[in-house]
N, C-alpha and C positions, 0 to 999 in steps of 0.2 A: 504494500500500500504506500502511495506517495502523497505527500502534502505539498501543494503549490500555493504560493502567495502572489498577490499582485506585485508587479515589478515595473520599474521605469527609471527615467533619468532623475536627477536631483530636482529639476523644475517640475517634472510630472508628479513626483512624490509630494512636493510642497503644495500642490493643488488638491491633494486627496484629503477627504474627511471620512474616515472609516469608523466602524462601530467600536465601542469600548472593548479593548483586549485584542483587536484584530491587528495583524502585522502586514507590513509591505516591505519590499526590498528596493533600496536605492542602488540600481545596477551601475551607476556612475561612480559612486563612492564605496560600493560593496559593503553597505551597512543596512541594518534592520531599523525600521521605524515602528514604534508602538503607538497605537491610536487610542483616543479616549472618547470618540464619538462627537467631539466638539471642536478640537483644535485642528485647523488646516495643517496638513503635513505631519501631524503627530509629533513624536519625540524620537530622535535618534538614540538608540540604545548604547550606552557607554560600553566600550570594549568590543563592539561588533564590527568596527570599521577595519577593513583589511590594511595591512602595511603596504604602502605603494612600493612597487619594485621598479628598478631601472628599466628603460625601454628595451625591447627585444627579448629573445629567448633567455631563460634564467639558468638553463642547464647546459654544460659544455657538450658539444658534439664530438670533440676530439681534443687531445692534449690535456694540459693541467693548468693550474693557476700561474705557472711560470711562463709558458707559452701555450695558449689554448684558443679554441675556436668555438664560438657560440652559434654563428650563422648570420643571416642578413637582418637588417632593421629598416623598415620603411621610413622614408623621410617624414611622413605624416605623424609618426610616433616620436620623432626627434626634431629635426629642422632640415630644410633644404638649403642648397647652396645660395640661392637668391636671398633668402631671409637671413642667412648667416652673414652674407656680404653686407647687407643693410645694417645688421646689428653691429658689425665691426667698422662700418663706414668705409668699406672697400668698394670702389667703382671702376678701378683700372681694369682693362682687359675685357674679355668676352665671357658672359655667363654660359655654361655648358648644360646640356640636358641632364636632368636629375636622374641618378641611378641608385640613390639610397646609401646605406652604410653597411660596413662589415664590422661585426662585434667580436673583439678578441679579449682574452685574458693575457696580461703581460706583467711579469714581475709583481704578482699579487694586486694588480690594478686592472680596471676595466677600460678598454680603449674602443672608441668608435672611429673607424677610419673610412673616409669617403670611398665608396666603391670605385668611382671614377673621379678625376679632378673636377672641381666645381667651377673653376675659371681658368681660361687660357690667356696668354699674352699679358701676364702680370709679373712685375719684378719682385725679387726677394725683398728688396728694400721696402716696397709698399706693404708687403705682408708683415715685415718686421716693425714698421711704423705703427701698425695696428696692435702690436703686442702678440701676434699670432704665430711667431716662430718658435719661441721657447716656453710658451704657456704663461706669459705675463698677464694676458687678458683672460678673464673668466666670463662665462655667460650662465644664466639660470634658465632652465627649461622645465616647467612644471615644478616638481619638488626637488629637482636635482641641479647641482652646479658642476660645470665642466671647465677645465683649462682648455684653451684653444691653441693648438701648436702644429708643427710639422713633424713628420716622421724623422727618425734618425737614420741617415743613409750610410754612415760609416761607423767604425768601432769607437773612434775617438774624435774629439773636436778641440783643436784642429786635427786634421787627418794628414798622414804622410802619403796617402795615395795621390799620385800627381799626374795621371794620364787618363785619357778616354780609353776605356777597356771594358771587358765583361767579367763580372764576378771576381774582382781582385781580392787578394789577401788584404786585410784591413777593413773589410766590410762584412765578414762572415758572421760576426756577432751583433750586427746592427738590427734595429727593428725592421728595416726593409727586408733584410734577408730572412729573419726569423719568423716574420708574419706574412708579408706579401708573397714571398716565394712559396709558402705552404698552401696558398689558396689558388695558385696558378696551375694551369695544366702542363707547365714546363717543370723540369727537375734539373736546375743548374748543378754543376759538378760539386759545389761545396755543400749542397743541401743535405741535412741529416734527417733520415726518415722519409716516409712517403707524404703525399699531399693530403690535406684535410678537405679540399674542394678542387674543382678542375675548371676554373674560369679561364677563358681565353684572353689573349692580349687585348682583343677588341672589347671584351666585357669589362676588363679592368682599366682600359685606357692606357695600357703600358706599351702598346705598339704604335700609338699615335701622338702621345704627349710626353714631353720632357718634364719630369716632376721635381720641383724644388724640395730639398731636404735641409736640415739645420746647419750642416758643417761648413767650416772654412778650410781650404787646403793650406798647409804650411807654406807651400811654395808660391801662393798667390793670395795675399791677404784681402784683396778687394773682390775675390771670387767666392762663389758658394757652390756646394755639391748638388748635382742633379742625378736622378736615377731614371732608368728605362729608356724608352723611345724605340728607334728602328731595330736596335739589337735585341729588343724584347725585355723580359722581366729583369734580367741580370745586368743591364747596361749601367755604366758608371761614367760620370764626367764632371766637369765644373766649368763655369763661365762667370763673368762679372755679375755682381749682385744687381746691377741695373738691367741685365738682359731680361727678355720677356719669355717666360715659360709658364708652366701650369701649376696651379695651387690645389693640392690634395690635403685638406685639413684633417686634423685628428682632434676629437673631443675626448679628453681624459677625465673620466668621472672622479670627482673629489668625494671620497668616502670617509 
């Protein structure tokens, strides 16, 4: 035998006047309302509201809390590139089609990495001026606050890797290698273990766009590291920070 209660959004519950002792469910807040036959909306029962969880899947599909994979998150549940640009005051370059987010566990933190770059033809300097390279800027979405930053594309900053190449030593412990490699359908030579997902370069925007990352090359202090493009997922290079490449933001959940 099953018991079912009236259910609806917070606004719909606020408009209900049910009999004394009757219950309704606020499906928006995941809470019970107890009614007295008189009071519109009744009374939210203390202790019945569910704890809000961060956006996206809550269980790992692969890996662990050091390097792990939850799956995809729709921008409707987080934020899209256009709204993020507005939030940070970024207008340089061209907004790209929304592709949502990839949710990872990394070093006991939760990272949301844009599945595709959200803007192209934007300089590292402009991203940095908004505080979105190293996580100096935070945004609050719903009940959660996030640092906005770039992925780390090399093992150290500054980095000693000084040439355009593929999968060089000096990047194998970077976030790019440990996370983005693992959801690509490619398996670069340095990759440890199999893939968690099999997205193509087209799906990840790694065959079409040069992606800014955080680091400065030791040999070129006015340049910054970029990853991917025509060489595929494992491409590495650097160019002046005023150059125009693609912005792939990371939202790091502050817990």
